[in-house]
C-alpha positions as CSV (number, residue, x, y, z in Angstrom):
1,M,109.3,99.9,88.8
2,T,108.2,96.3,89.5
3,V,107.9,95.5,93.2
4,D,110.2,92.5,93.6
5,F,111.3,90.4,96.4
6,K,113.5,87.9,94.8
7,N,116.3,86.5,97.2
8,R,114.7,88.6,100.0
9,V,113.5,86.8,103.3
10,A,110.9,88.1,105.4
11,I,109.3,87.5,108.8
12,V,105.6,88.2,109.0
13,T,104.2,87.9,112.7
14,G,100.5,87.1,113.2
15,A,100.3,85.6,109.8
16,G,98.1,82.7,110.5
17,G,95.0,84.4,109.3
18,G,93.4,87.7,108.5
19,L,95.7,90.5,107.2
20,G,98.8,89.0,108.3
21,R,98.1,86.0,106.0
22,L,97.6,88.2,103.1
23,H,100.8,89.8,103.9
24,A,102.6,86.8,104.0
25,L,101.2,85.7,100.8
26,G,101.4,88.7,98.7
27,L,105.4,89.0,99.7
28,A,105.7,85.1,98.8
29,A,104.0,85.9,95.5
30,R,106.5,88.3,94.4
31,G,109.5,86.3,95.3
32,A,110.3,86.7,99.0
33,K,110.9,83.8,101.4
34,V,108.5,83.9,104.3
35,V,108.8,82.9,107.9
36,V,105.1,82.7,108.7
37,N,104.6,83.4,112.4
38,D,101.5,83.0,114.5
39,L,100.7,82.0,118.0
40,G,97.8,80.4,116.8
41,G,95.4,82.0,119.7
42,A,92.0,83.5,119.6
43,R,91.2,87.2,119.3
44,D,91.6,87.9,122.9
45,G,95.1,86.3,122.7
46,S,94.2,83.1,124.6
47,G,95.0,79.6,123.5
48,G,97.8,78.8,120.9
49,S,98.6,76.4,117.9
50,V,101.1,76.3,115.3
51,T,98.6,75.0,112.6
52,P,97.4,78.3,111.2
53,A,100.9,79.4,110.4
54,Q,101.3,75.8,108.8
55,S,98.3,76.2,106.8
56,V,99.6,79.5,105.3
57,V,103.1,77.9,104.9
58,D,101.4,75.3,102.7
59,E,99.6,77.8,100.7
60,I,102.8,79.5,99.8
61,R,104.7,76.2,98.9
62,A,101.5,75.2,97.0
63,A,101.9,78.3,94.7
64,G,105.6,77.5,94.5
65,G,106.8,79.6,96.9
66,E,109.5,79.4,99.8
67,A,108.2,79.5,103.6
68,I,108.6,78.0,107.4
69,A,106.3,78.0,110.2
70,N,107.0,79.7,113.6
71,G,104.8,79.5,116.5
72,A,106.8,81.9,119.0
73,S,104.8,84.4,120.9
74,V,106.1,87.8,120.2
75,T,105.8,88.6,124.2
76,D,108.7,86.1,124.4
77,F,111.9,87.8,123.6
78,A,113.8,84.3,123.6
79,A,111.3,82.7,121.3
80,V,111.4,85.7,119.0
81,Q,115.2,85.4,118.9
82,A,114.9,81.7,118.0
83,M,112.8,82.6,115.4
84,V,115.2,85.0,113.9
85,K,117.9,82.2,114.2
86,Q,115.5,79.6,112.6
87,A,115.3,82.3,109.5
88,I,119.2,82.9,109.0
89,D,119.9,79.1,109.6
90,T,117.3,78.4,106.9
91,W,118.1,81.2,104.4
92,G,120.9,83.0,105.6
93,R,119.5,86.5,106.0
94,V,116.5,88.5,107.2
95,D,115.7,91.5,105.2
96,I,112.2,92.4,106.1
97,L,110.0,92.4,109.4
98,V,106.4,93.0,109.2
99,N,105.1,93.6,112.7
100,N,101.3,92.6,112.5
101,A,100.7,90.4,115.5
102,G,97.9,91.8,118.0
103,I,94.9,91.3,120.1
104,L,91.9,93.1,121.2
105,R,90.6,93.5,124.8
106,D,87.9,96.1,124.1
107,K,86.4,97.8,126.7
108,S,85.9,101.6,128.0
109,F,88.4,102.8,130.2
110,A,86.4,103.0,133.4
111,K,85.6,99.3,133.1
112,M,88.9,97.9,131.6
113,E,90.8,95.7,133.8
114,I,94.4,96.9,133.9
115,E,95.5,93.4,133.3
116,D,94.0,93.8,129.8
117,F,95.7,97.2,129.2
118,R,99.2,95.8,130.3
119,L,98.6,92.5,128.0
120,V,97.5,94.5,124.9
121,M,100.6,96.8,125.5
122,D,102.8,93.8,125.6
123,V,101.6,92.2,122.5
124,H,101.5,95.2,120.0
125,L,104.0,97.1,121.6
126,M,106.7,95.0,123.4
127,G,106.0,92.3,120.7
128,A,107.2,94.5,118.1
129,V,110.0,96.0,120.0
130,H,111.1,92.1,120.5
131,C,111.0,91.3,117.0
132,T,112.8,94.4,115.7
133,K,115.4,94.1,118.4
134,A,116.0,90.5,117.4
135,V,116.4,91.4,113.5
136,W,118.2,94.8,114.2
137,P,121.8,93.4,114.4
138,H,121.4,91.2,111.4
139,M,120.3,94.3,109.1
140,V,123.0,96.5,110.6
141,E,125.5,93.9,109.6
142,Q,124.1,93.4,106.2
143,K,123.5,97.1,105.8
144,Y,119.8,96.6,104.8
145,G,116.4,96.5,106.3
146,R,112.7,97.1,105.9
147,I,110.6,97.1,109.0
148,V,106.8,97.9,109.1
149,M,105.1,98.8,112.5
150,T,101.1,98.0,112.0
151,T,99.7,101.1,113.7
152,S,95.8,101.9,113.6
153,S,93.6,105.0,113.4
154,S,92.5,104.1,116.8
155,G,96.1,105.2,117.8
156,L,96.7,108.2,115.7
157,Y,93.1,109.7,116.3
158,G,91.5,107.5,118.7
159,N,88.4,105.1,119.2
160,F,86.0,104.7,122.0
161,G,86.6,101.4,124.0
162,Q,90.3,101.1,122.5
163,S,92.5,103.0,125.1
164,N,94.9,100.0,125.4
165,Y,95.0,99.2,121.6
166,G,94.9,102.9,120.7
167,A,97.9,103.6,123.2
168,A,100.1,100.8,121.9
169,K,99.4,101.7,118.4
170,M,100.5,105.2,118.9
171,A,103.5,104.0,120.7
172,L,104.4,102.2,117.7
173,V,104.5,105.5,115.7
174,G,107.1,106.8,118.3
175,L,109.0,103.8,117.8
176,M,109.1,104.1,114.2
177,Q,110.0,107.8,114.3
178,T,113.2,107.2,116.3
179,L,114.2,103.8,114.5
180,S,114.0,105.4,111.1
181,I,116.5,108.0,112.3
182,E,118.8,105.6,114.1
183,G,118.6,103.1,111.0
184,A,119.2,105.6,108.1
185,K,122.7,105.4,107.9
186,H,122.6,101.3,107.9
187,H,119.9,101.5,104.9
188,I,117.3,100.3,107.5
189,H,114.0,101.8,106.5
190,V,111.2,102.1,109.2
191,N,107.5,102.8,108.7
192,C,104.1,102.4,109.7
193,L,101.0,100.7,108.2
194,A,97.6,102.0,109.5
195,P,95.1,99.5,107.9
196,T,91.3,99.6,107.6
197,A,90.2,96.2,106.7
198,A,87.7,93.6,107.7
199,T,89.2,90.7,109.4
200,R,88.5,88.4,112.5
201,M,89.7,91.1,114.6
202,T,87.1,93.7,113.4
203,E,84.0,91.2,112.3
204,D,81.9,92.0,115.4
205,L,82.5,95.8,115.0
206,M,81.1,96.7,111.4
207,P,77.8,96.0,109.3
208,A,78.1,93.5,106.2
209,P,78.2,96.1,103.6
210,V,80.8,97.6,105.0
211,L,82.9,94.4,105.7
212,D,82.3,93.7,102.2
213,A,83.9,97.0,101.1
214,L,86.8,96.8,103.3
215,K,88.4,93.6,101.9
216,P,91.8,93.1,103.7
217,E,93.4,92.6,100.2
218,A,93.1,96.1,99.8
219,V,96.0,97.0,102.3
220,V,98.5,94.7,101.0
221,P,99.8,96.9,98.3
222,A,100.5,99.5,100.9
223,M,102.6,97.0,103.4
224,L,104.5,95.7,99.9
225,V,105.6,99.5,98.8
226,L,106.8,100.3,102.6
227,V,109.1,97.2,102.4
228,A,110.2,97.3,99.1
229,E,113.8,97.9,98.1
230,N,112.9,101.9,96.9
231,A,110.6,102.2,100.2
232,P,110.2,105.6,102.0
233,T,111.2,105.5,105.5
234,R,109.4,107.3,108.6
235,T,106.3,107.3,106.6
236,I,102.8,106.4,107.8
237,L,100.4,105.2,105.2
238,C,96.7,104.4,106.0
239,A,95.1,102.1,103.6
240,G,91.6,100.7,103.1
241,A,88.7,100.0,100.6
242,G,91.5,100.5,97.7
243,S,92.4,103.9,99.2
244,V,96.0,105.0,100.4
245,E,96.7,108.1,102.6
246,A,99.6,109.6,104.5
247,A,99.4,110.5,108.0
248,H,101.9,113.1,109.6
249,I,102.5,114.2,113.3
250,T,102.6,118.1,112.7
251,M,103.7,121.2,114.5
252,T,101.6,124.5,113.8
253,S,103.7,127.6,113.7
254,G,102.2,128.5,117.2
255,S,102.9,131.8,119.1
256,W,105.6,133.2,121.3
257,I,104.1,133.9,124.4
258,G,107.4,134.6,126.6
259,L,107.8,134.2,130.4
260,G,106.4,136.1,133.5
261,E,103.3,136.1,135.7
262,E,101.2,137.0,132.6
263,A,102.2,134.1,130.5
264,P,99.4,131.8,131.1
265,E,96.8,134.9,130.1
266,R,98.6,135.5,127.1
267,L,98.8,132.3,125.9
268,Q,94.8,131.9,126.5
269,A,94.7,135.0,124.3
270,A,96.9,133.5,121.7
271,M,95.3,130.2,121.6
272,A,93.5,130.4,118.1
273,Q,97.0,131.5,116.8
274,V,98.6,128.7,118.4
275,L,96.0,126.0,117.2
276,D,96.1,127.7,113.5
277,S,97.1,124.7,111.3
278,S,97.4,126.7,108.2
279,G,101.3,126.8,108.8
280,F,102.0,123.8,110.2
281,T,105.1,121.5,109.2
282,V,106.3,118.3,109.8
283,P,109.4,118.3,112.0
284,A,112.4,116.1,110.7
285,S,113.0,115.1,114.2
286,G,112.1,116.0,118.0
287,A,115.1,118.5,118.1
288,N,113.2,120.5,115.5
289,Q,110.7,121.4,118.1
290,G,113.3,122.7,120.3
291,M,115.2,124.9,117.3
292,H,111.9,126.2,116.4
293,E,111.0,127.4,119.8
294,V,114.9,128.7,120.4
295,A,114.8,130.7,117.3
296,R,111.7,132.4,117.7
297,A,112.4,133.3,121.3
298,M,115.8,134.7,120.0
299,E,114.0,136.8,117.5
300,H,111.6,138.3,120.1
301,L,114.5,139.1,122.6
302,G,116.3,140.8,120.0
303,K,119.4,138.3,120.4
């Protein structure tokens, strides 16, 4: 089945360069009309210019596609709402949102200023919240929507010097989990993409041969599948260097330890069983954890 976005309207944030630019070009190449959003700032979020976004728009138009530029900061909810209005005034709808905008303020937690923690959270987490909140009522009304949150291995698995970035990226997974449930009846699919790619954000972090292998173009197919008409929902895809994997928030079968004064000691003794991943499951929602625990308690209490 061909992945086709004809008559679809997409917004891609942070699309003036790097992976976001390739996302915008990839969507446009397959027929989407694209709002290319970029503040035009430096890697640390400083500065701003609409020029990078307009440059990508020019690329799309030169290839025969349709696109408009937008310079809103995703941290400014009013500006984001105006961006969504711009899309609807231009093309009448918004079908796809790719939350890609981000900044880095890397330092060990001990040396990190609290302002740098807050700013990274504001751009990655609240930026995605602002954009998603702005498109949500339109997607509900049209009974269709595809949203991608850009998470990261730094959030899923941790990375030295990126406590702020990792916290924001894992928070986006939590946002995706609930929005996919709330959006289901409106045919709004919400997914996460964890890219491994060499971009301006990572150029100082890896040696040249590795950077060559991690071409950001290799991430785009996973994004396209996550926003396609037959996209999955509540899915975390990891993509890089031509490989794609799925990540899951899992739960082990665990052990029933009961209540009482000796419960901590019983738990300590049962930790190997609690941590045993051989029988793990992927709960369908947060409520499933409680159901699992109550069912086990009833079984042991003979009720």
